[in-house]
C-alpha positions as a Markdown table, in Angstrom:
| # | Residue | x | y | z |
|---|---|---|---|---|
| 1 | Met | 9.0 | 7.2 | -19.6 |
| 2 | Thr | 11.5 | 7.9 | -22.3 |
| 3 | Ile | 11.1 | 10.1 | -25.4 |
| 4 | Asp | 13.3 | 8.9 | -28.2 |
| 5 | Asp | 13.5 | 8.7 | -32.0 |
| 6 | Pro | 13.7 | 5.4 | -33.8 |
| 7 | Ala | 15.3 | 7.1 | -36.8 |
| 8 | Arg | 18.2 | 8.2 | -34.7 |
| 9 | Pro | 19.2 | 5.4 | -32.3 |
| 10 | Asp | 21.6 | 5.9 | -29.5 |
| 11 | Ala | 24.9 | 5.0 | -31.1 |
| 12 | Ala | 26.8 | 4.5 | -27.9 |
| 13 | Asp | 24.2 | 2.1 | -26.6 |
| 14 | Ala | 24.3 | 0.1 | -29.8 |
| 15 | Ala | 28.1 | 0.0 | -29.9 |
| 16 | Thr | 28.4 | -1.3 | -26.3 |
| 17 | Ala | 25.6 | -3.8 | -26.6 |
| 18 | Glu | 26.6 | -7.3 | -25.5 |
| 19 | Lys | 23.2 | -9.0 | -25.4 |
| 20 | Pro | 22.7 | -11.6 | -28.1 |
| 21 | Ala | 20.0 | -10.9 | -30.7 |
| 22 | Ala | 16.5 | -11.9 | -29.7 |
| 23 | Pro | 14.7 | -14.7 | -31.7 |
| 24 | Pro | 13.4 | -13.3 | -35.1 |
| 25 | Ser | 9.7 | -13.5 | -34.1 |
| 26 | Arg | 10.2 | -11.6 | -30.9 |
| 27 | Ala | 12.7 | -9.2 | -32.4 |
| 28 | Gly | 10.4 | -8.6 | -35.3 |
| 29 | Ala | 7.4 | -7.9 | -33.1 |
| 30 | Trp | 9.3 | -5.4 | -31.0 |
| 31 | Thr | 10.8 | -3.8 | -34.1 |
| 32 | Ala | 7.3 | -3.2 | -35.4 |
| 33 | Leu | 5.8 | -2.1 | -32.1 |
| 34 | Arg | 8.6 | 0.1 | -30.8 |
| 35 | Pro | 8.0 | 3.1 | -33.2 |
| 36 | Leu | 4.3 | 3.1 | -32.4 |
| 37 | Leu | 4.9 | 2.9 | -28.6 |
| 38 | Leu | 7.5 | 5.6 | -29.0 |
| 39 | Arg | 5.1 | 7.8 | -30.9 |
| 40 | Leu | 2.3 | 7.3 | -28.4 |
| 41 | His | 4.7 | 8.0 | -25.5 |
| 42 | Phe | 6.1 | 11.1 | -27.1 |
| 43 | Thr | 2.8 | 12.6 | -28.3 |
| 44 | Ala | 0.7 | 11.8 | -25.2 |
| 45 | Gly | 3.5 | 12.9 | -22.9 |
| 46 | Leu | 3.9 | 16.2 | -24.8 |
| 47 | Leu | 0.2 | 17.0 | -24.6 |
| 48 | Thr | -0.7 | 15.6 | -21.2 |
| 49 | Ala | 2.4 | 16.8 | -19.4 |
| 50 | Pro | 0.8 | 20.2 | -18.4 |
| 51 | Phe | -2.0 | 18.3 | -16.6 |
| 52 | Leu | 0.5 | 15.9 | -15.0 |
| 53 | Leu | 2.7 | 18.9 | -13.9 |
| 54 | Val | -0.2 | 20.7 | -12.2 |
| 55 | Ala | -1.3 | 17.5 | -10.5 |
| 56 | Ala | 2.2 | 16.8 | -9.3 |
| 57 | Leu | 2.8 | 20.3 | -8.1 |
| 58 | Ser | -0.5 | 20.4 | -6.2 |
| 59 | Gly | 0.1 | 16.9 | -5.0 |
| 60 | Leu | 3.5 | 17.9 | -3.6 |
| 61 | Leu | 1.8 | 20.7 | -1.7 |
| 62 | Tyr | -0.9 | 18.4 | -0.4 |
| 63 | Ala | 1.7 | 15.9 | 0.9 |
| 64 | Leu | 3.4 | 18.6 | 2.8 |
| 65 | Ser | 0.2 | 20.2 | 4.1 |
| 66 | Phe | -0.3 | 17.6 | 6.9 |
| 67 | Gln | 2.8 | 18.9 | 8.7 |
| 68 | Ala | 2.1 | 22.5 | 7.8 |
| 69 | Glu | -1.4 | 22.1 | 9.3 |
| 70 | Lys | 0.1 | 21.1 | 12.6 |
| 71 | Ala | 2.2 | 24.2 | 12.7 |
| 72 | Val | -0.4 | 26.7 | 11.4 |
| 73 | Tyr | -3.1 | 25.5 | 13.7 |
| 74 | Ala | -1.0 | 24.5 | 16.7 |
| 75 | His | -3.1 | 26.6 | 19.1 |
| 76 | Glu | -6.3 | 24.8 | 18.1 |
| 77 | Leu | -4.8 | 21.3 | 17.9 |
| 78 | Ser | -2.6 | 21.0 | 20.9 |
| 79 | Val | -2.7 | 21.9 | 24.6 |
| 80 | Pro | -0.5 | 21.2 | 27.7 |
| 81 | Val | -1.2 | 17.8 | 29.1 |
| 82 | Gly | -3.3 | 18.0 | 32.3 |
| 83 | Asp | -4.0 | 15.7 | 35.2 |
| 84 | Ala | -7.5 | 14.5 | 34.3 |
| 85 | Val | -9.7 | 14.5 | 31.2 |
| 86 | Leu | -13.2 | 16.0 | 31.4 |
| 87 | Pro | -16.1 | 13.8 | 30.4 |
| 88 | Leu | -17.0 | 14.0 | 26.7 |
| 89 | Asp | -20.5 | 15.1 | 27.4 |
| 90 | Arg | -19.1 | 18.1 | 29.4 |
| 91 | Gln | -16.8 | 19.0 | 26.6 |
| 92 | Thr | -19.6 | 18.8 | 24.1 |
| 93 | Asp | -21.8 | 21.1 | 26.3 |
| 94 | Leu | -19.0 | 23.7 | 26.4 |
| 95 | Ala | -18.7 | 23.6 | 22.6 |
| 96 | Arg | -22.5 | 24.1 | 22.3 |
| 97 | Ala | -22.2 | 27.1 | 24.6 |
| 98 | Ala | -19.5 | 28.6 | 22.4 |
| 99 | Asn | -21.6 | 28.2 | 19.3 |
| 100 | Pro | -25.3 | 28.0 | 20.2 |
| 101 | Asp | -26.4 | 28.3 | 16.6 |
| 102 | Gly | -24.7 | 25.1 | 15.6 |
| 103 | Thr | -26.0 | 21.5 | 15.9 |
| 104 | Val | -23.5 | 18.9 | 17.2 |
| 105 | Thr | -23.2 | 16.0 | 14.7 |
| 106 | Ala | -20.0 | 14.3 | 15.9 |
| 107 | Val | -17.3 | 14.3 | 18.6 |
| 108 | Trp | -13.7 | 13.3 | 17.9 |
| 109 | Pro | -11.7 | 12.8 | 21.2 |
| 110 | Gly | -8.0 | 13.6 | 21.1 |
| 111 | Ala | -6.1 | 10.5 | 20.0 |
| 112 | Glu | -3.1 | 11.2 | 22.1 |
| 113 | Pro | -2.2 | 13.2 | 25.3 |
| 114 | Gly | -2.1 | 16.9 | 24.6 |
| 115 | Ala | -4.5 | 16.8 | 21.6 |
| 116 | Thr | -7.7 | 18.8 | 21.7 |
| 117 | Thr | -11.2 | 17.3 | 21.4 |
| 118 | Arg | -12.9 | 18.2 | 18.1 |
| 119 | Val | -16.7 | 18.8 | 18.3 |
| 120 | Leu | -18.2 | 18.9 | 14.8 |
| 121 | Met | -21.3 | 21.0 | 14.1 |
| 122 | Ala | -23.6 | 21.6 | 11.3 |
| 123 | Asp | -23.5 | 25.4 | 11.1 |
| 124 | Pro | -25.2 | 27.7 | 8.6 |
| 125 | Asp | -22.1 | 29.9 | 8.5 |
| 126 | Ala | -19.7 | 27.1 | 7.7 |
| 127 | Pro | -18.5 | 26.9 | 4.0 |
| 128 | Glu | -20.4 | 24.5 | 1.9 |
| 129 | Gly | -19.3 | 20.9 | 2.2 |
| 130 | Thr | -17.7 | 21.4 | 5.6 |
| 131 | Ser | -18.6 | 21.1 | 9.3 |
| 132 | Leu | -17.6 | 23.7 | 11.9 |
| 133 | Ala | -15.1 | 22.2 | 14.3 |
| 134 | Val | -15.0 | 23.6 | 17.8 |
| 135 | Phe | -11.7 | 22.7 | 19.5 |
| 136 | Val | -11.9 | 22.0 | 23.3 |
| 137 | Asp | -9.1 | 21.6 | 25.8 |
| 138 | Pro | -10.0 | 18.1 | 27.3 |
| 139 | Tyr | -8.3 | 19.0 | 30.6 |
| 140 | Thr | -9.6 | 22.5 | 31.3 |
| 141 | Gly | -12.7 | 22.8 | 29.0 |
| 142 | Glu | -11.3 | 25.9 | 27.3 |
| 143 | Val | -12.5 | 26.4 | 23.8 |
| 144 | Arg | -9.4 | 26.9 | 21.8 |
| 145 | Gly | -11.0 | 28.0 | 18.5 |
| 146 | Gln | -13.4 | 27.2 | 15.7 |
| 147 | Leu | -12.5 | 26.3 | 12.2 |
| 148 | Pro | -14.2 | 24.7 | 9.2 |
| 149 | Ser | -13.3 | 20.9 | 9.0 |
| 150 | Tyr | -13.6 | 18.8 | 5.8 |
| 151 | Gly | -14.0 | 15.1 | 5.5 |
| 152 | Ser | -13.2 | 12.1 | 7.7 |
| 153 | Ser | -9.5 | 13.1 | 7.9 |
| 154 | Gly | -10.6 | 16.5 | 9.4 |
| 155 | Ala | -8.8 | 18.7 | 6.9 |
| 156 | Leu | -8.6 | 22.3 | 8.2 |
| 157 | Pro | -8.7 | 25.3 | 5.9 |
| 158 | Leu | -5.1 | 25.2 | 4.6 |
| 159 | Arg | -5.2 | 21.5 | 3.7 |
| 160 | Thr | -8.8 | 21.8 | 2.4 |
| 161 | Trp | -7.7 | 24.6 | 0.0 |
| 162 | Ile | -4.7 | 22.6 | -1.3 |
| 163 | Asp | -6.9 | 19.5 | -1.6 |
| 164 | Gly | -9.4 | 21.4 | -3.7 |
| 165 | Leu | -6.6 | 22.7 | -5.9 |
| 166 | His | -5.3 | 19.2 | -6.5 |
| 167 | Arg | -8.7 | 17.7 | -7.1 |
| 168 | Asp | -10.4 | 20.3 | -9.4 |
| 169 | Leu | -8.4 | 23.5 | -9.4 |
| 170 | His | -11.3 | 25.1 | -7.4 |
| 171 | Leu | -13.5 | 25.0 | -10.5 |
| 172 | Gly | -16.0 | 22.5 | -9.2 |
| 173 | Glu | -17.2 | 19.5 | -11.2 |
| 174 | Pro | -15.7 | 20.8 | -14.6 |
| 175 | Gly | -12.3 | 21.1 | -12.9 |
| 176 | Arg | -12.3 | 17.4 | -12.1 |
| 177 | Ile | -11.7 | 16.6 | -15.8 |
| 178 | Tyr | -8.1 | 17.8 | -15.5 |
| 179 | Ser | -7.2 | 15.4 | -12.6 |
| 180 | Glu | -9.1 | 12.5 | -14.2 |
| 181 | Leu | -7.3 | 13.1 | -17.5 |
| 182 | Ala | -3.9 | 13.1 | -15.7 |
| 183 | Ala | -4.7 | 9.9 | -13.9 |
| 184 | Ser | -6.1 | 8.3 | -17.0 |
| 185 | Trp | -2.9 | 8.8 | -19.0 |
| 186 | Leu | -0.4 | 8.4 | -16.2 |
| 187 | Phe | -0.5 | 4.6 | -16.2 |
| 188 | Val | -0.2 | 4.5 | -20.0 |
| 189 | Leu | 2.9 | 6.8 | -20.0 |
| 190 | Val | 4.5 | 4.8 | -17.1 |
| 191 | Leu | 4.0 | 1.4 | -18.7 |
| 192 | Gly | 5.0 | 2.6 | -22.1 |
| 193 | Gly | 8.1 | 4.3 | -20.7 |
| 194 | Leu | 9.1 | 1.2 | -18.8 |
| 195 | Ala | 8.9 | -0.9 | -21.9 |
| 196 | Leu | 11.0 | 1.6 | -23.9 |
| 197 | Trp | 13.6 | 2.0 | -21.2 |
| 198 | Ile | 14.0 | -1.6 | -20.3 |
| 199 | Ala | 14.2 | -2.7 | -23.9 |
| 200 | Arg | 17.2 | -0.4 | -24.7 |
| 201 | Arg | 20.3 | -2.6 | -25.2 |
| 202 | Arg | 23.1 | -1.9 | -22.7 |
| 203 | Ala | 26.4 | -3.4 | -21.8 |
| 204 | Lys | 25.5 | -3.1 | -18.0 |
| 205 | Arg | 22.2 | -3.5 | -16.3 |
| 206 | Arg | 23.4 | -0.8 | -13.8 |
| 207 | Ala | 22.6 | 1.8 | -16.5 |
| 208 | Leu | 18.9 | 1.0 | -16.1 |
| 209 | Leu | 18.9 | 2.0 | -12.4 |
| 210 | Val | 21.6 | 4.6 | -12.1 |
| 211 | Pro | 21.7 | 7.8 | -14.1 |
| 212 | Glu | 24.8 | 8.6 | -16.2 |
| 213 | Arg | 27.3 | 11.2 | -15.1 |
| 214 | Gly | 29.1 | 13.6 | -17.3 |
| 215 | Pro | 28.5 | 16.9 | -19.1 |
| 216 | Ala | 25.0 | 18.1 | -19.7 |
| 217 | Ser | 23.6 | 16.5 | -22.8 |
| 218 | Arg | 20.4 | 14.9 | -24.2 |
| 219 | Arg | 21.8 | 11.5 | -23.5 |
| 220 | Arg | 22.4 | 12.3 | -19.8 |
| 221 | Thr | 18.9 | 13.9 | -19.5 |
| 222 | Leu | 17.4 | 10.7 | -21.0 |
| 223 | Ser | 19.3 | 8.6 | -18.5 |
| 224 | Trp | 17.9 | 10.6 | -15.6 |
| 225 | His | 14.4 | 10.5 | -17.1 |
| 226 | Gly | 14.5 | 6.8 | -17.5 |
| 227 | Ser | 16.2 | 5.8 | -14.3 |
| 228 | Val | 14.1 | 8.0 | -12.1 |
| 229 | Gly | 11.0 | 6.7 | -13.9 |
| 230 | Leu | 12.0 | 3.1 | -13.3 |
| 231 | Trp | 12.4 | 3.8 | -9.5 |
| 232 | Ala | 9.1 | 5.7 | -9.3 |
| 233 | Ala | 7.1 | 3.4 | -11.6 |
| 234 | Leu | 5.3 | 1.3 | -9.0 |
| 235 | Gly | 4.3 | 4.3 | -6.9 |
| 236 | Leu | 3.0 | 6.2 | -10.0 |
| 237 | Leu | 1.0 | 3.3 | -11.1 |
| 238 | Leu | -0.7 | 3.1 | -7.7 |
| 239 | Leu | -1.4 | 6.8 | -7.7 |
| 240 | Ser | -3.0 | 6.4 | -11.2 |
| 241 | Ala | -5.1 | 3.5 | -10.1 |
| 242 | Thr | -6.3 | 5.0 | -6.8 |
| 243 | Gly | -6.9 | 8.4 | -8.4 |
| 244 | Leu | -9.2 | 6.8 | -10.9 |
| 245 | Thr | -11.3 | 5.1 | -8.2 |
| 246 | Trp | -13.0 | 8.3 | -7.2 |
| 247 | Ser | -12.9 | 10.1 | -10.6 |
| 248 | Arg | -16.1 | 11.2 | -12.2 |
| 249 | Tyr | -16.3 | 8.8 | -15.2 |
| 250 | Ala | -13.8 | 6.0 | -14.8 |
| 251 | Gly | -14.7 | 5.9 | -11.1 |
| 252 | Glu | -18.3 | 4.8 | -11.9 |
| 253 | Asn | -17.0 | 1.9 | -14.0 |
| 254 | Ile | -14.6 | 0.9 | -11.3 |
| 255 | Gly | -17.2 | 1.0 | -8.6 |
| 256 | Ala | -19.7 | -1.1 | -10.8 |
| 257 | Leu | -17.0 | -3.6 | -11.5 |
| 258 | Gln | -16.0 | -3.8 | -7.8 |
| 259 | Asp | -19.7 | -4.5 | -6.9 |
| 260 | Arg | -20.0 | -7.2 | -9.5 |
| 261 | Leu | -16.9 | -8.9 | -8.2 |
| 262 | Gly | -18.3 | -8.9 | -4.6 |
| 263 | Gly | -16.0 | -6.2 | -3.4 |
| 264 | Ala | -18.6 | -3.6 | -2.3 |
| 265 | Thr | -17.8 | -2.0 | 1.1 |
| 266 | Pro | -20.2 | -3.4 | 3.8 |
| 267 | Thr | -22.3 | -1.0 | 5.8 |
| 268 | Leu | -23.1 | -0.7 | 9.5 |
| 269 | Ser | -26.8 | -0.9 | 10.5 |
| 270 | Ala | -27.4 | 1.9 | 13.0 |
| 271 | Gly | -31.1 | 2.2 | 12.9 |
| 272 | Val | -33.1 | 2.0 | 16.1 |
| 273 | Ala | -36.7 | 0.7 | 16.6 |
| 274 | Gly | -38.9 | 2.8 | 14.4 |
| 275 | Gly | -36.0 | 4.4 | 12.5 |
| 276 | Thr | -34.6 | 3.8 | 9.1 |
| 277 | Ala | -31.2 | 5.6 | 9.1 |
| 278 | Gly | -27.9 | 3.8 | 8.9 |
| 279 | Ala | -24.3 | 4.9 | 9.0 |
| 280 | Gly | -21.0 | 3.9 | 7.7 |
| 281 | Gly | -19.8 | 2.4 | 4.4 |
| 282 | Glu | -19.0 | 5.7 | 2.8 |
| 283 | His | -16.8 | 5.7 | -0.3 |
| 284 | Ala | -14.2 | 8.3 | 0.6 |
| 285 | Gly | -13.8 | 11.3 | -1.6 |
| 286 | His | -10.4 | 13.0 | -2.0 |
| 287 | Gly | -10.7 | 14.6 | 1.4 |
| 288 | Pro | -11.3 | 11.6 | 2.1 |
| 289 | Gly | -14.9 | 11.3 | 3.3 |
| 290 | His | -17.7 | 13.9 | 3.5 |
| 291 | Pro | -19.2 | 15.9 | 6.3 |
| 292 | Pro | -22.5 | 14.8 | 7.7 |
| 293 | Ala | -25.7 | 16.2 | 6.4 |
| 294 | Asp | -27.9 | 18.5 | 8.6 |
| 295 | Pro | -29.3 | 16.1 | 11.2 |
| 296 | Ala | -32.9 | 15.5 | 12.0 |
| 297 | Pro | -34.1 | 15.7 | 15.7 |
| 298 | Ala | -32.5 | 12.9 | 17.8 |
| 299 | Pro | -34.5 | 10.5 | 20.0 |
| 300 | Thr | -35.7 | 11.9 | 23.3 |
| 301 | Ala | -33.9 | 9.3 | 25.4 |
| 302 | Asp | -30.1 | 9.7 | 25.2 |
| 303 | Ile | -27.5 | 8.0 | 27.3 |
| 304 | Gly | -24.9 | 10.5 | 26.2 |
| 305 | Val | -21.5 | 10.4 | 24.5 |
| 306 | Asp | -19.5 | 8.9 | 27.4 |
| 307 | Arg | -21.8 | 5.9 | 27.9 |
| 308 | Ala | -22.0 | 5.3 | 24.1 |
| 309 | Val | -18.2 | 5.2 | 24.0 |
| 310 | Ala | -18.1 | 2.9 | 27.0 |
| 311 | Ala | -20.5 | 0.5 | 25.3 |
| 312 | Ala | -18.5 | 0.6 | 22.1 |
| 313 | Arg | -15.3 | -0.1 | 24.1 |
| 314 | Ala | -16.9 | -3.1 | 25.7 |
| 315 | Ala | -17.9 | -4.3 | 22.2 |
| 316 | Gly | -14.3 | -4.3 | 21.0 |
| 317 | Ile | -13.5 | -0.7 | 19.9 |
| 318 | Asp | -10.1 | -0.4 | 21.4 |
| 319 | Ser | -8.3 | 2.2 | 19.2 |
| 320 | Ala | -7.3 | 5.5 | 20.8 |
| 321 | Ser | -8.4 | 7.2 | 17.6 |
| 322 | Ile | -12.2 | 7.2 | 17.4 |
| 323 | Ala | -15.0 | 9.4 | 16.0 |
| 324 | Val | -18.4 | 9.4 | 17.5 |
| 325 | Thr | -21.4 | 10.3 | 15.4 |
| 326 | Leu | -24.4 | 11.5 | 17.4 |
| 327 | Pro | -27.9 | 10.0 | 16.9 |
| 328 | Ala | -30.1 | 11.6 | 14.2 |
| 329 | Asp | -33.2 | 10.6 | 12.2 |
| 330 | Gly | -33.9 | 7.3 | 13.9 |
| 331 | Ser | -30.3 | 6.2 | 14.1 |
| 332 | Gly | -28.1 | 5.4 | 17.1 |
| 333 | Tyr | -24.6 | 6.5 | 18.1 |
| 334 | Val | -22.0 | 5.3 | 15.7 |
| 335 | Val | -18.5 | 4.9 | 17.2 |
| 336 | Lys | -15.8 | 4.4 | 14.6 |
| 337 | Glu | -12.1 | 3.6 | 14.9 |
| 338 | Thr | -10.2 | 6.0 | 12.7 |
| 339 | Asp | -6.6 | 4.8 | 12.9 |
| 340 | Lys | -5.6 | 4.3 | 9.3 |
| 341 | Gln | -2.0 | 3.7 | 10.0 |
| 342 | Phe | -0.7 | 0.1 | 9.9 |
| 343 | Pro | -2.1 | -2.0 | 11.3 |
| 344 | Val | -5.4 | -0.5 | 10.2 |
| 345 | Glu | -8.1 | -0.1 | 12.9 |
| 346 | Leu | -11.4 | 0.8 | 11.3 |
| 347 | Asp | -14.0 | -1.2 | 13.2 |
| 348 | Gln | -17.4 | 0.3 | 13.9 |
| 349 | Val | -20.1 | -0.1 | 16.4 |
| 350 | Ala | -23.7 | 1.2 | 16.5 |
| 351 | Val | -25.1 | 1.9 | 20.0 |
| 352 | Asp | -28.8 | 2.4 | 20.9 |
| 353 | Pro | -29.1 | 5.9 | 22.5 |
| 354 | Ala | -31.9 | 4.8 | 24.8 |
| 355 | Asp | -30.1 | 2.1 | 26.8 |
| 356 | Gly | -26.6 | 1.6 | 25.4 |
| 357 | Thr | -27.4 | -1.7 | 23.6 |
| 358 | Val | -25.0 | -2.6 | 20.8 |
| 359 | Leu | -27.1 | -2.5 | 17.6 |
| 360 | Asp | -24.5 | -3.7 | 15.2 |
| 361 | Arg | -20.8 | -4.2 | 14.9 |
| 362 | Leu | -18.7 | -4.1 | 11.7 |
| 363 | Ala | -15.1 | -5.2 | 11.8 |
| 364 | Phe | -12.6 | -4.1 | 9.1 |
| 365 | Ala | -11.6 | -7.8 | 8.9 |
| 366 | Glu | -15.0 | -8.6 | 7.5 |
| 367 | Tyr | -14.5 | -6.3 | 4.5 |
| 368 | Pro | -14.1 | -8.2 | 1.2 |
| 369 | Leu | -10.5 | -8.1 | -0.1 |
| 370 | Leu | -11.3 | -5.6 | -2.9 |
| 371 | Ala | -13.0 | -3.3 | -0.4 |
| 372 | Lys | -9.9 | -3.5 | 1.9 |
| 373 | Leu | -7.6 | -2.8 | -1.0 |
| 374 | Thr | -9.7 | 0.2 | -2.1 |
| 375 | Arg | -9.8 | 1.6 | 1.4 |
| 376 | Ile | -6.0 | 1.2 | 1.9 |
| 377 | Gly | -5.2 | 2.5 | -1.6 |
| 378 | Ile | -7.3 | 5.6 | -1.2 |
| 379 | Asp | -5.8 | 6.3 | 2.3 |
| 380 | Ala | -2.3 | 5.8 | 0.9 |
| 381 | His | -3.1 | 8.2 | -2.0 |
| 382 | Thr | -4.3 | 10.8 | 0.5 |
| 383 | Gly | -1.3 | 10.4 | 2.8 |
| 384 | Val | -3.0 | 9.0 | 5.9 |
| 385 | Phe | -2.2 | 5.3 | 5.6 |
| 386 | Leu | 1.3 | 5.3 | 7.1 |
| 387 | Gly | 1.4 | 8.8 | 8.5 |
| 388 | Leu | 4.6 | 10.8 | 7.9 |
| 389 | Phe | 6.3 | 8.0 | 5.9 |
| 390 | Asn | 3.3 | 8.0 | 3.6 |
| 391 | Gln | 3.4 | 11.7 | 3.2 |
| 392 | Leu | 7.2 | 11.7 | 2.5 |
| 393 | Ala | 6.7 | 9.0 | -0.1 |
| 394 | Leu | 4.0 | 11.0 | -1.9 |
| 395 | Ala | 6.2 | 14.1 | -1.9 |
| 396 | Ala | 9.0 | 12.0 | -3.4 |
| 397 | Leu | 6.7 | 10.7 | -6.1 |
| 398 | Ala | 5.4 | 14.1 | -6.9 |
| 399 | Leu | 8.9 | 15.5 | -7.2 |
| 400 | Ala | 9.9 | 12.6 | -9.4 |
| 401 | Leu | 7.0 | 13.3 | -11.7 |
| 402 | Ile | 7.8 | 17.0 | -11.9 |
| 403 | Leu | 11.4 | 16.3 | -12.8 |
| 404 | Met | 10.5 | 13.7 | -15.4 |
| 405 | Thr | 8.1 | 16.1 | -17.0 |
| 406 | Val | 10.8 | 18.8 | -17.2 |
| 407 | Trp | 13.4 | 16.4 | -18.5 |
| 408 | Gly | 10.9 | 15.2 | -21.2 |
| 409 | Tyr | 10.3 | 18.7 | -22.4 |
| 410 | Arg | 14.1 | 19.3 | -22.3 |
| 411 | Met | 14.8 | 16.3 | -24.5 |
| 412 | Trp | 12.1 | 17.4 | -27.0 |
| 413 | Trp | 13.6 | 20.9 | -27.1 |
| 414 | Leu | 17.1 | 19.7 | -27.6 |
| 415 | Arg | 16.1 | 17.5 | -30.5 |
| 416 | Arg | 13.1 | 19.2 | -32.1 |
| 417 | Pro | 13.0 | 16.9 | -35.1 |
| 418 | Arg | 11.6 | 18.3 | -38.4 |
| 419 | Arg | 9.6 | 15.1 | -38.8 |
| 420 | Pro | 7.8 | 14.3 | -35.5 |
| 421 | Val | 8.9 | 11.1 | -33.7 |
| 422 | Gly | 7.4 | 7.9 | -35.1 |
| 423 | Arg | 4.7 | 9.5 | -37.2 |
| 424 | Gly | 2.7 | 6.9 | -39.2 |
| 425 | Ala | 4.1 | 4.0 | -37.2 |
| 426 | Trp | 0.7 | 2.4 | -36.8 |
| 427 | Arg | 0.5 | 1.9 | -40.6 |
| 428 | Arg | 3.6 | -0.3 | -40.5 |
| 429 | Leu | 2.2 | -2.7 | -37.9 |
| 430 | Pro | 1.3 | -6.2 | -39.0 |
| 431 | Val | -2.3 | -7.1 | -38.7 |
| 432 | Thr | -1.5 | -9.7 | -36.0 |
| 433 | Leu | -0.3 | -6.9 | -33.8 |
| 434 | Leu | -2.6 | -4.1 | -34.9 |
| 435 | Leu | -5.9 | -5.9 | -34.2 |
| 436 | Pro | -5.1 | -7.0 | -30.6 |
| 437 | Leu | -3.8 | -3.5 | -29.9 |
| 438 | Ala | -6.9 | -1.9 | -31.4 |
| 439 | Ala | -9.1 | -4.2 | -29.3 |
| 440 | Thr | -7.2 | -3.4 | -26.1 |
| 441 | Ala | -7.3 | 0.4 | -26.8 |
| 442 | Ala | -11.1 | 0.1 | -27.4 |
| 443 | Leu | -11.6 | -1.7 | -24.1 |
| 444 | Leu | -9.5 | 0.7 | -22.2 |
| 445 | Gly | -11.2 | 3.6 | -23.9 |
| 446 | Trp | -14.6 | 2.4 | -22.9 |
| 447 | Phe | -13.6 | 1.6 | -19.3 |
| 448 | Val | -11.6 | 4.9 | -18.8 |
| 449 | Pro | -13.7 | 7.3 | -20.9 |
| 450 | Leu | -11.4 | 10.4 | -20.8 |
| 451 | Leu | -8.5 | 8.2 | -22.0 |
| 452 | Gly | -10.6 | 6.9 | -24.9 |
| 453 | Leu | -11.9 | 10.3 | -25.9 |
| 454 | Ser | -8.4 | 12.0 | -25.8 |
| 455 | Leu | -6.9 | 9.0 | -27.7 |
| 456 | Leu | -9.5 | 9.6 | -30.4 |
| 457 | Val | -8.5 | 13.3 | -30.5 |
| 458 | Leu | -4.9 | 12.3 | -30.9 |
| 459 | Leu | -5.7 | 9.8 | -33.7 |
| 460 | Gly | -7.8 | 12.4 | -35.4 |
| 461 | Ala | -5.0 | 15.0 | -35.2 |
| 462 | Glu | -2.6 | 12.3 | -36.5 |
| 463 | Phe | -4.8 | 11.7 | -39.5 |
| 464 | Val | -5.2 | 15.4 | -40.3 |
| 465 | Leu | -1.5 | 16.0 | -40.1 |
| 466 | Ala | -0.7 | 13.0 | -42.3 |
| 467 | Leu | -3.2 | 14.2 | -44.9 |
| 468 | Ala | -1.8 | 17.7 | -44.8 |
| 469 | Gly | 1.7 | 16.4 | -45.2 |
| 470 | Arg | 0.7 | 14.2 | -48.2 |
| 471 | Arg | -1.0 | 17.2 | -49.9 |
| 472 | Ala | 2.1 | 19.3 | -49.4 |
| 473 | Arg | 4.3 | 16.7 | -51.0 |
| 474 | Thr | 2.1 | 16.4 | -54.1 |
| 475 | Arg | 2.3 | 20.1 | -54.8 |
């Protein structure tokens, strides 16, 4: 992710180069391509860096919000470990008594000793897009509090607010353009920066991986920018790819392509006799997941939460971390494993509320490969795949992106060339390179629409500036 000027090469690098010259055809292609790649990296980096900086700063906050949430809401989330756990039906009744205006939609038993049970309700007073979570002490039945809960990860108000900031700046659907634009350009900047950094000729390969020491200078800033970018490249590419999967425009194309390739996420059939509803198979949003809709009246016969969980356990649901969705609109109980840490446990079972019969079972092992990768990729992006390690890795990547953005602007400020870096480089490309590049750009621009539109804007600005410069020289 380097910003450099082909008209002013690094003299020290050239002087210490020991690598033999590349074959003429290869060297000639790179000589022609490098100024264009440098121009694209420089211009796109300069213009999209504000979006990337906001995404990185808010992403850093989000990565840290998991641990902050545990501290801020410790009273609601944790209790002293008791001798015996109350039945889930009893805990659910206590939650109903605490909030008689709400309708219970799901129950999340505590996954470990000392964790409260979360009873989710559809409540008219809950913020839009959230459920009301009533936290119950599983040992004493004490209601520890009530908080809005978002998504299948159960984000509480602090993390929900930070998530909204990262996703759309709290501007709703229009705000999602910023995050999609950042994700659309991130992989282009990373790949272009890698090519520019690795292609620089050095006496020692160590200089690729380890930043230079010495007094502050543009050269040392470039070394830090490039070395840190090399270390962070794989993680940033994964963030870009997974971020695009749920974006507004590119996400639709990715989803359609995944379906055509047979990678659609399978669904669990939870309908009972005479009903049509199903459950499962959601494509997670950035929360990830979405709260349930207001439920319709449940069937009259109901075995209860405890017997439904027992039937699911007998059917192979053995994870300590589960979520139980209550029957509604002709559907049965849905008991899902929710342990997204490795090894992933995300099996699901549908149970008939009348007699406890298992209606359907969906194992994560049955997912197509693409569906598995999508699920794991999204969970890794949102910090729940590997728990604390995942969150620390996300924080490190966000910090690296922040630093690289600052270093990029610093290099530009230290140089500030009168003639912008690499302007007009595309006109010097041979047709054998220009046509494949144009075709690739067109394909990417169609598949990732915000990338294509912003690239057209950059090209238009390039044309206008070149025309203005030509007119100024003829006067």
